[in-house]
Structure formats: C-alpha cells, structure tokens
C-alpha positions as MATLAB code, in Angstrom:
seq = 'MSAIDPTPEKPEAPAAGDRRGFLRQAASVGVAATGITGFPFVHAQEKITLRYLGTAVNQDKKIAEKFEADTGIKIQYIPVTTDDVTKRAVTAPNSFDLIDTEYFSLKKILPTGNLLGIDTRRIKNADKITTLFTKGEVAGKKVGDQGTAPKKVMYVANPTAKDFAKEPTQFMTLIPTVYNADTLGIRPDLIKRPIESWKELLNPEFKGKAAILNIPSIGIMDAAMVVEAMGLYKYPDKGNMTKAEIDLTIKTLIEAKKAGQFRSLWKDFNESVNLMASGEVVIQSMWSPAVTAVRTKGIPCVFQPLKEGYRAWAAGFGVPKTVTGRKADGVYEFINWFLDGWAGAYLNRQGYYSAVLETAKAKMEAYEWAYWMEGKAATKDILSPNGDVLAKVGAVRDGGSYEQRMGGIACWNAIMDENAYMVQKWNEFVAA';
ca = [
       0.000    0.000    0.000;
       1.203    3.490   -0.731;
      -0.225    6.916   -0.084;
      -1.683    8.424   -3.252;
      -1.689   12.181   -3.591;
      -5.189   13.219   -4.691;
      -3.975   16.382   -6.430;
      -3.072   15.747  -10.093;
      -0.534   18.562  -10.298;
       1.510   19.577   -7.336;
       3.663   22.718   -7.011;
       7.183   22.140   -5.802;
       6.962   21.738   -2.031;
       9.282   23.627    0.316;
      11.967   21.769    2.241;
      10.596   19.660    5.084;
      11.825   22.046    7.765;
       9.987   24.953    6.137;
       6.667   23.206    5.558;
       4.777   24.418    8.627;
       5.975   27.994    8.263;
       5.074   27.964    4.580;
       1.568   26.715    5.351;
       1.003   29.392    7.978;
       2.206   32.013    5.506;
      -0.077   30.577    2.810;
      -3.009   30.670    5.219;
      -2.366   34.279    6.126;
      -2.583   35.389    2.488;
      -5.512   33.088    1.655;
      -3.590   30.572   -0.473;
      -5.255   27.172   -0.693;
      -2.725   24.826    0.851;
      -4.343   21.548   -0.201;
      -2.116   21.138   -3.223;
       1.062   21.579   -1.193;
       0.696   18.635    1.144;
      -2.091   16.435   -0.147;
      -4.289   17.231    2.861;
      -6.222   20.359    3.785;
      -4.604   22.826    6.133;
      -6.842   24.503    8.684;
      -6.204   28.244    8.925;
      -4.805   29.224   12.292;
      -7.138   32.201   12.590;
     -10.191   29.942   12.536;
      -9.423   28.912   16.135;
     -10.523   25.301   15.828;
     -10.475   23.142   18.956;
     -10.328   19.357   18.567;
     -11.883   17.261   21.339;
      -9.468   14.347   21.835;
     -10.957   11.317   23.626;
      -8.514    8.829   25.114;
      -6.761    7.658   28.264;
      -4.660   10.066   30.311;
      -1.538    7.986   29.602;
      -1.629    8.970   25.905;
      -2.711   12.585   26.413;
       0.435   14.631   26.749;
       0.334   18.365   27.427;
       3.575   18.982   25.544;
       2.247   17.295   22.402;
      -0.866   19.500   22.482;
       1.235   22.628   23.058;
       3.648   21.811   20.232;
       0.805   21.044   17.808;
      -0.924   24.340   18.618;
       2.353   26.245   18.216;
       2.885   24.642   14.794;
      -0.670   24.888   13.442;
      -2.807   27.184   15.596;
      -5.226   24.323   16.337;
      -6.060   23.631   19.964;
      -6.379   20.165   21.482;
      -8.896   19.670   24.281;
      -8.136   16.403   26.060;
     -11.012   14.266   27.359;
      -9.278   11.757   29.664;
     -11.241    8.601   30.585;
     -10.447    4.940   31.305;
      -9.826    2.412   28.520;
     -13.296    0.930   29.051;
     -14.916    4.370   28.989;
     -13.180    5.253   25.706;
     -15.015    2.285   24.180;
     -18.331    3.160   25.864;
     -18.204    6.756   24.601;
     -17.315    5.597   21.094;
     -20.312    3.259   21.074;
     -22.902    5.505   22.767;
     -21.818    9.127   22.198;
     -19.803    9.495   18.954;
     -20.728   13.193   18.725;
     -18.972   13.955   22.046;
     -15.476   13.933   20.517;
     -13.681   14.821   17.267;
     -10.790   12.355   17.527;
     -10.466    9.086   19.393;
      -7.261    7.453   20.645;
      -8.191    3.854   21.403;
      -6.610    0.417   21.588;
      -6.886   -1.878   18.577;
      -8.623   -4.582   20.610;
     -11.533   -2.172   21.260;
     -12.337   -2.025   17.535;
     -14.283   -5.288   17.680;
     -16.806   -3.471   19.876;
     -16.673   -0.046   18.187;
     -16.576   -0.732   14.433;
     -19.862   -2.703   14.170;
     -21.763    0.370   15.499;
     -20.853    2.332   12.372;
     -19.600    5.188   14.547;
     -16.059    5.178   13.128;
     -15.141    6.276    9.618;
     -12.525    4.419    7.614;
      -9.554    6.812    7.379;
      -8.673    7.661    3.780;
      -4.949    6.940    3.485;
      -4.743    9.256    0.454;
      -5.042   12.087    2.986;
      -2.289   10.680    5.236;
       1.078   11.866    3.969;
       3.154    9.106    5.614;
       0.619    6.266    5.332;
       2.992    4.185    3.222;
       5.708    4.525    5.896;
       3.656    3.136    8.789;
       5.557    0.227   10.323;
       4.957   -3.203    8.771;
       4.222   -4.495   12.282;
       0.740   -3.005   11.774;
       0.198   -3.382    8.052;
       1.657   -6.894    7.610;
       2.296   -8.278   11.088;
       6.013   -8.345   10.341;
       9.212   -6.897   11.807;
      12.246   -6.836    9.503;
      10.440   -9.202    7.133;
       9.681  -11.825    9.806;
       6.176  -12.649   11.060;
       5.503  -11.956   14.744;
       3.048  -13.692   17.090;
      -0.547  -12.716   16.353;
      -2.568  -14.371   19.132;
      -5.141  -11.922   20.484;
      -6.048   -8.790   18.518;
      -2.969   -8.251   16.345;
      -3.440   -4.882   14.586;
      -3.134   -6.442   11.118;
      -6.387   -8.361   11.798;
      -8.377   -5.142   12.346;
      -6.351   -2.601   10.371;
      -8.443   -2.165    7.213;
     -12.027   -1.676    6.044;
     -13.383   -1.933    2.500;
     -14.895    1.573    2.481;
     -15.340    4.569    4.824;
     -18.658    3.350    6.276;
     -17.906   -0.382    6.550;
     -18.909   -2.098    9.801;
     -16.623   -5.098    9.455;
     -12.924   -5.600    8.815;
     -11.311   -6.197    5.431;
      -9.155   -9.303    5.150;
      -6.672   -7.619    2.796;
      -5.082   -4.146    2.864;
      -7.267   -1.400    1.369;
      -7.222    2.384    0.971;
      -9.086    2.789    4.286;
      -7.609    2.222    7.765;
      -9.623    1.793   10.953;
      -7.003    3.552   13.082;
      -3.712    5.280   12.391;
      -1.270    3.893   14.988;
      -0.096    6.306   17.669;
       1.839    4.390   20.288;
       2.630    0.740   21.008;
       4.991   -1.487   22.920;
       5.584   -5.045   24.057;
       5.251   -5.665   27.788;
       6.931   -8.118   30.091;
       7.694   -8.457   33.800;
       9.480   -5.803   35.805;
      12.043   -7.004   38.356;
      14.342   -5.629   41.062;
      17.669   -7.284   40.120;
      19.390   -5.959   43.259;
      16.895   -7.833   45.467;
      16.475  -10.993   43.366;
      20.192  -11.444   42.713;
      19.876  -14.137   40.027;
      18.853  -14.279   36.361;
      15.117  -14.218   35.551;
      14.378  -15.776   32.149;
      10.783  -17.047   32.222;
       7.245  -15.832   32.889;
       6.816  -18.775   35.293;
       8.950  -16.915   37.857;
       5.930  -14.704   38.652;
       4.414  -17.660   40.536;
       7.689  -19.042   41.894;
       7.173  -19.603   45.686;
      10.649  -18.068   46.137;
       8.902  -14.704   45.661;
       5.959  -15.445   47.960;
       4.463  -12.166   49.207;
       6.716  -10.152   46.896;
       4.969  -10.639   43.526;
       2.204   -8.540   41.970;
      -0.047   -8.830   38.932;
      -2.001   -6.256   36.971;
      -5.657   -6.059   38.031;
      -7.159   -5.100   34.663;
      -8.941   -8.340   33.681;
      -8.411   -8.335   29.895;
      -4.675   -7.646   30.326;
      -3.999   -9.471   33.594;
      -5.375  -12.732   32.228;
      -2.972  -12.523   29.278;
      -0.053  -12.215   31.708;
      -1.470  -15.167   33.643;
      -1.734  -17.207   30.435;
       1.928  -16.496   29.663;
       2.739  -17.876   33.139;
       0.521  -20.969   32.722;
       2.207  -21.838   29.418;
       5.678  -21.182   30.835;
       4.899  -23.539   33.759;
       4.014  -26.247   31.221;
       0.438  -26.568   32.513;
      -1.302  -25.909   29.190;
      -0.709  -24.558   25.672;
      -3.435  -22.197   24.463;
      -4.490  -22.159   20.788;
      -5.130  -18.406   21.303;
      -4.382  -16.745   24.635;
      -6.404  -13.754   23.451;
      -9.605  -15.732   22.913;
      -9.929  -18.456   25.545;
     -12.734  -20.971   25.943;
     -14.581  -21.119   29.278;
     -12.543  -24.197   30.223;
      -9.292  -22.351   29.480;
     -10.445  -19.366   31.521;
     -11.298  -21.720   34.407;
      -7.831  -23.287   34.304;
      -6.084  -19.908   34.201;
      -8.090  -18.440   37.078;
      -7.728  -21.634   39.165;
      -3.940  -21.307   38.841;
      -4.080  -17.685   40.008;
      -6.423  -18.422   42.932;
      -4.167  -21.237   44.178;
      -1.164  -18.890   44.074;
      -3.093  -16.122   45.815;
      -4.299  -18.397   48.604;
      -0.686  -19.532   49.086;
       0.267  -15.879   49.704;
       2.113  -15.290   46.433;
       0.788  -11.788   45.716;
       1.681   -8.688   47.689;
      -0.710   -6.696   45.535;
      -3.047   -6.705   42.559;
      -2.369   -3.250   41.123;
      -4.618   -1.137   38.907;
      -2.791    2.165   38.817;
       0.487    3.075   37.091;
       1.768    4.953   40.166;
       0.868    2.032   42.400;
       3.097   -0.252   40.329;
       5.944    2.276   40.588;
       5.606    2.606   44.365;
       5.427   -1.152   44.959;
       8.674   -1.660   43.048;
      10.506    1.410   44.342;
       9.749    0.470   47.976;
      11.010   -3.076   47.494;
       7.686   -4.493   48.737;
       7.498   -6.210   45.348;
      10.476   -7.639   43.452;
       8.684   -9.127   40.408;
       5.420   -8.026   38.794;
       3.418   -7.184   35.694;
       4.825   -3.835   34.630;
       4.772   -1.219   31.899;
       7.954    0.156   30.373;
       7.402    3.795   31.495;
       6.796    2.548   35.065;
      10.204    0.861   35.027;
      11.638    4.154   33.775;
       9.915    6.005   36.626;
      11.517    3.692   39.199;
      14.928    4.193   37.621;
      14.641    7.973   37.729;
      14.486    7.578   41.540;
      17.933    5.977   41.360;
      16.581    2.498   42.115;
      17.592   -0.536   39.998;
      14.681   -1.871   37.977;
      14.669   -3.968   34.795;
      11.999   -4.528   32.140;
      13.039   -8.155   31.808;
      13.160   -9.921   28.407;
      11.754  -13.443   28.827;
      12.287  -16.507   26.642;
       8.556  -17.004   25.974;
       8.229  -13.509   24.479;
       6.217  -10.368   25.079;
       2.556   -9.353   25.414;
       2.042   -6.475   22.998;
      -0.452   -3.611   22.882;
      -1.171   -0.819   20.451;
      -3.347    2.285   20.199;
      -4.358    4.446   17.281;
      -6.286    7.517   16.152;
      -9.819    7.021   14.865;
     -12.210    9.485   13.224;
     -15.890    9.502   14.299;
     -18.573    9.628   11.607;
     -19.932   12.814   13.204;
     -16.878   14.963   12.421;
     -17.180   16.956    9.177;
     -15.991   20.090    7.400;
     -13.246   22.173    8.996;
     -13.176   19.935   12.089;
     -12.504   16.914    9.879;
      -9.735   18.833    8.099;
      -8.269   19.677   11.512;
      -8.349   16.029   12.565;
      -6.457   14.987    9.431;
      -3.967   17.822   10.009;
      -3.348   16.549   13.543;
      -2.863   12.936   12.412;
      -0.449   14.063    9.704;
       1.429   16.245   12.168;
       1.617   13.341   14.641;
       3.308   11.129   12.036;
       5.655   13.903   10.954;
       8.415   13.112   13.459;
       8.321   15.419   16.470;
       5.690   13.421   18.357;
       7.298   10.139   17.324;
      10.686   11.191   18.683;
       8.999   12.417   21.878;
       7.304    9.020   22.364;
      10.468    7.058   21.545;
      12.346    8.975   24.261;
       9.823    7.667   26.804;
      10.369    4.028   25.863;
       7.308    3.742   23.623;
       7.471    3.165   19.867;
       6.151    5.416   17.115;
       4.188    4.478   13.996;
       6.540    5.996   11.407;
      10.111    5.228   12.434;
      11.747    7.159    9.601;
      10.328   10.581   10.544;
      10.962   10.016   14.270;
      14.584    9.126   13.552;
      15.038   12.434   11.722;
      14.048   14.289   14.914;
      16.355   12.343   17.261;
      20.069   12.608   17.890;
      22.074    9.699   16.472;
      23.133    8.510   19.952;
      19.486    8.565   21.127;
      18.327    6.496   18.168;
      21.178    4.033   18.685;
      20.169    3.511   22.328;
      16.390    3.438   22.022;
      15.960    1.707   18.669;
      19.153   -0.197   17.826;
      19.922   -1.693   21.235;
      23.379   -0.104   21.322;
      25.206    1.097   24.404;
      24.617    4.766   25.226;
      27.521    6.972   24.185;
      26.037    9.892   26.155;
      23.629   10.009   29.096;
      20.086    9.256   27.899;
      17.562   11.878   28.994;
      13.774   11.797   29.211;
      11.794   14.551   27.428;
      11.785   16.355   30.806;
      15.563   16.192   31.101;
      15.760   13.408   33.722;
      18.663   10.985   33.286;
      17.168    7.616   32.297;
      20.378    5.773   31.464;
      24.054    6.517   31.961;
      26.823    6.210   29.387;
      27.409    2.526   28.617;
      23.883    1.378   29.484;
      21.911   -0.787   27.035;
      18.128   -0.714   26.724;
      16.233   -3.623   28.297;
      15.122   -5.976   25.558;
      17.654   -4.636   23.080;
      16.704   -3.274   19.678;
      13.285   -2.567   18.166;
      13.670   -5.689   16.027;
      14.496   -7.850   19.043;
      11.649   -6.615   21.213;
       8.839   -6.174   18.692;
      10.055   -9.271   16.838;
       9.612  -11.223   20.083;
       5.843  -10.695   20.457;
       3.916  -13.786   21.614;
       0.415  -12.277   21.860;
      -1.563   -9.023   21.763;
      -4.056   -7.488   24.175;
      -7.562   -8.597   23.255;
     -11.218   -8.714   24.225;
     -12.351  -12.334   24.248;
     -15.612  -13.701   22.886;
     -16.163  -14.975   26.449;
     -15.242  -11.585   27.947;
     -18.223  -11.388   30.353;
     -17.452  -14.847   31.724;
     -13.748  -14.028   31.976;
     -14.424  -10.844   33.980;
     -16.752  -12.779   36.313;
     -14.035  -15.395   36.931;
     -11.328  -12.714   37.320;
     -13.455  -11.061   40.020;
     -13.568  -14.417   41.805;
      -9.756  -14.391   41.802;
      -9.659  -10.833   43.168;
     -12.109  -11.789   45.946;
     -10.412  -15.114   46.802;
];
C-alpha cells in the first residue's frame, strides 16, 4: 500500500523544515494549501479546537502545546479509562472529534458504524507506517498474532464499513499512535539471580513479593503467559480463551493467591511504581514507562526480556462519523502532524514506539536512536523529554533493539468472545 496524492498537479513543495511555516504564511494570504501537502490545512485564525478522547496515559500536554504552536489548532483532552473510551465511542460518537483507542476495542466499536474508515490518500506518511501493523512483520519476519494483532483489524473496504477487510485497502480503521511489548518488571538488586521465564511470577521463592495487573483483559494474558511457561497448558489463542481455558487460568491464580504469592493486585500506574521502588514487590506485571519512573528515583529496575516472548499492545487515532468540514480537516492535520516526526521522537524517548520510524529518527540525535531503537550502548547520558537521566553512558536498553523486542511478540491485548465470563471469573480471583 502506498499513499496516493489526490492532487493531479503539485507545485514544488518547500523543504521539510519549512513546511509548517510555509503553510502558515499561505493561510495568512488566503492561499489554498491543499495542493502543497495532499491534505487540507486549517487556517490558524479559525481557532478550531479538537476534542481528543482517550486515556490520560496517551494525552500529553507537551504534544498539544507543540501542535498548537505549529498549526494554531487547539487540542482539548477528554481523559477517561480504557473501558470508557469504548463506551463513549459506542454511545456518544458526537462527544469527541478524535479518538485514541486500543486496537482490541475495535471489535466493539466498528460494528456500530460510529467510526469512519480513514482515507490513506489524505495521510502523507501512510505508506511509511511500520509493517508491524500493516503486515504483522518486523524486519520481514512474522511476529506472534494471538489476540487482537493490529493487522487483523487494520483495514475496512470503504469509509462506512462495519466489518474488517481481510486484505489491505485504501481505508484504515485507526492510524497507529503508540505501542509497545510488555513483560515483567524485576528488582535485580533484590532478586540477585537471572530471571528468564514468565513462570517466575508464581515461583514460591517470591511469595508475598509478587504482583499482577488487576485489569482483567490484560492481567489474564499475563497469567496465560505464566501458565504456558509452567508447562500446565498450551493455548491455541491466549487472546480468545474458551470457558474451560479461563477456568484453568483463574484456578492457577487463585491457588497462588491463597498460598500468599501476591503482595498486591495493582490497577494504577503509580501504584506499580511505588510497589517496586519500595522493594515491597520484586517481580510483577509492569509497563515500560513505570520501570523508567523507578529508575529515575535511582533504584535498579529492569523490564526483563523473557524466553517465551512479550505481550504487545497498540493504540491508534480514529475518526468519528460525526466529524465533518473544517473539524474533519483539523483532525487529518493533527494525524499528519503526529506522524511527521516530532511526536514520534517524543514518544520514543519515553520508551514507547512510534508508527513511522523514519520521521521520528530524523528528529532524534544519532546517539538517542542508537540507544532506544538499535539496542546499542549509550555513548552519552540518555535523557527523558523532561531532562531526567534515564540511562548513563554505557547502558543498554532492556530488551535490546526494536527488532528484538517487537520481533519477540507472543500475543496481543484482546477482548475475548467470552469476555463477560472471563471478567466474572477474574473477580472471583480478586475476591479469593
């Protein structure tokens, strides 16, 4: 698939660094900018505000400020939980102009007809979106696709389709924003031996010092990784279990809980950071930025690569059917801006991954790219976007390169067909 420019004749575009300034200048003198970029530019003086629905984790003040500085368009964040993003998309599509949702939620949202297929002809870098999403491949090799792998729900046949296309088309359901592959976080200074398998989460050696994520649809995937690693059962699809498979998984968790294995079942990002930083927990379900947060306190913490692979997740921008006219143009401008490099570099520096690697690389220093994306030792101190030291000279990123980590995916976050039953059984585990 490649992005097709809808304008038959295109004036010579300015150099990439001048593009935003040129567009603002064109807007100020009333020049139609559509032919310059292949997507409409919204005039800064029109004072458009885009209502951005998503989780607080993905809603970054600095991204909104930079976008407004570059384009004059304001972003109004509407922060809700992952479940509430889906509920709003299903029941109130006119309450937002742009949605940032996880790919697994599409199975609930798309059949309502509330999302428009995104026309890739209006997305300048559509043909540069990572093959992880478009083909399910990293560096030409297939990755695990149990659960809701983005490639399964990436395309629709036309803008108003209510089901997914089996082959790539001109229309995407979501344009990827941020993604990663998760594993266990550990305190190497307190464990003092190598950790190589998911089964260690239930190792009695860590009784009272382990924790698991208490978000049912994600926590059960971590539990399934443990069950397989223990050799108890091999799932045909960890992301879509039968009732019997759910029973087995929850039984394993309840037995461990009753034996005192878990110090905590955490729901909140900060809770996971505090458990690890305090040393109350030495091994747990963890997210990459939480590991980073522990490290910035000067405390050893590792996002541990495991031989069975990673549980991956991904989010993307969707366009509601209710957005039209100048608002729709503004939404496309924001998506194009987001793929243009600045936001991608900003996300990469936090340990996430961006959708278009090429443009993000252009906005990062060579030593940063080498550390974050190539798995090479840092030749300078690695700083967060806020200037905190994340890694000292000589450090290597946990999990190595992009190809190593994203190429090591075992499964993706998902919503199961038996989701209601799974949640009921998960609640039994929490109450046990």
